[in-house]
C-alpha positions as CSV (number, residue, x, y, z in Angstrom):
1,M,36.7,-17.3,8.8
2,E,39.9,-19.1,8.0
3,Q,41.9,-16.8,10.2
4,E,39.4,-17.3,13.0
5,N,39.8,-21.0,12.8
6,K,43.6,-20.8,12.8
7,E,43.3,-18.6,15.9
8,L,41.0,-21.2,17.5
9,L,43.5,-24.0,16.7
10,K,46.3,-21.9,18.3
11,K,44.2,-21.3,21.4
12,I,43.5,-25.0,21.7
13,A,47.2,-25.7,21.4
14,Y,48.1,-23.2,24.0
15,L,45.4,-24.6,26.3
16,A,46.8,-28.1,25.9
17,I,50.3,-26.9,26.5
18,G,49.2,-24.9,29.6
19,I,47.5,-27.8,31.2
20,F,50.7,-29.9,31.0
21,S,53.1,-27.1,31.4
22,P,55.7,-27.1,34.2
23,D,54.7,-23.5,34.7
24,S,51.4,-24.6,36.0
25,N,50.6,-24.5,39.7
26,H,49.8,-28.2,39.7
27,F,53.3,-29.1,38.6
28,N,54.9,-26.9,41.2
29,E,52.7,-28.2,43.9
30,M,53.6,-31.8,42.9
31,V,57.3,-31.0,43.1
32,D,56.9,-29.2,46.4
33,E,55.0,-32.2,47.8
34,W,57.8,-34.6,46.7
35,I,60.3,-32.3,48.5
36,E,58.2,-32.2,51.6
37,K,57.8,-35.9,51.7
38,G,61.5,-36.4,51.3
39,K,61.3,-38.0,47.9
40,M,63.8,-35.5,46.6
41,T,66.0,-32.7,47.9
42,E,65.4,-29.1,47.2
43,E,68.4,-29.1,44.8
44,E,67.1,-32.2,43.0
45,G,63.7,-30.5,42.8
46,R,65.2,-27.4,41.2
47,K,67.2,-29.6,38.8
48,F,64.1,-31.6,37.9
49,V,62.0,-28.5,37.3
50,E,64.8,-27.0,35.1
51,D,65.1,-30.2,33.1
52,I,61.4,-30.4,32.6
53,M,61.2,-26.7,31.6
54,N,63.9,-27.2,28.9
55,K,62.1,-30.3,27.6
56,A,58.7,-28.5,27.7
57,K,60.0,-25.7,25.5
58,G,61.0,-28.1,22.8
59,V,57.8,-30.1,23.1
60,K,55.8,-26.9,23.0
61,S,57.5,-25.7,19.9
62,D,57.1,-29.1,18.2
63,L,53.4,-29.3,19.2
64,E,52.7,-25.8,17.9
65,K,54.3,-26.7,14.6
66,K,52.4,-29.9,14.3
67,I,49.0,-28.3,15.1
68,M,49.6,-25.5,12.6
69,D,50.7,-28.1,10.0
70,Q,47.6,-30.2,10.7
71,G,45.3,-27.1,10.5
72,Q,46.8,-26.1,7.2
73,S,46.5,-29.7,5.9
74,F,42.9,-29.8,7.0
75,Y,42.0,-26.6,5.1
76,E,43.8,-27.8,2.0
77,N,41.9,-31.1,2.1
78,I,38.4,-29.7,2.6
79,H,38.8,-27.2,-0.3
80,V,37.7,-24.1,1.6
81,A,38.5,-20.8,-0.2
82,T,41.1,-18.7,1.5
83,T,40.6,-15.1,2.3
84,E,42.9,-14.1,-0.5
85,Q,40.9,-16.2,-3.0
86,I,37.7,-14.7,-1.9
87,E,39.1,-11.2,-2.2
88,A,40.4,-12.0,-5.7
89,L,37.0,-13.2,-6.7
90,E,35.4,-10.1,-5.3
91,K,37.7,-7.9,-7.4
92,R,36.9,-9.9,-10.5
93,I,33.2,-9.6,-9.9
94,S,33.5,-5.9,-9.3
95,A,35.5,-5.5,-12.6
96,L,32.9,-7.5,-14.5
97,E,30.0,-5.5,-13.0
98,K,31.7,-2.3,-13.9
99,L,32.3,-3.6,-17.5
100,H,28.7,-4.7,-17.8
101,K,27.4,-1.3,-16.6
102,E,29.5,0.4,-19.2
103,K,27.9,-1.5,-22.1
């Protein structure tokens, strides 16, 4: 369950990044439209896209880290057992059941 929620948070982060990504068709269409309307030259458009791509990589990395940190903080604050904790309890229960059967 915990892993599924972490994966869901990752997917949400990637969706948000994808919507605002310079890789998206909407971004490219916008820049192409500016070039066509003469608001920038092709060279300026290329430079603009390159600058945005470089900034987006940094923002993407920062956003991913913040989302993962927030997700971890969320789980720590709601006191949900981790997979490792549940597995440890299952082993203890099995050991106690085995001990009880031996008596």
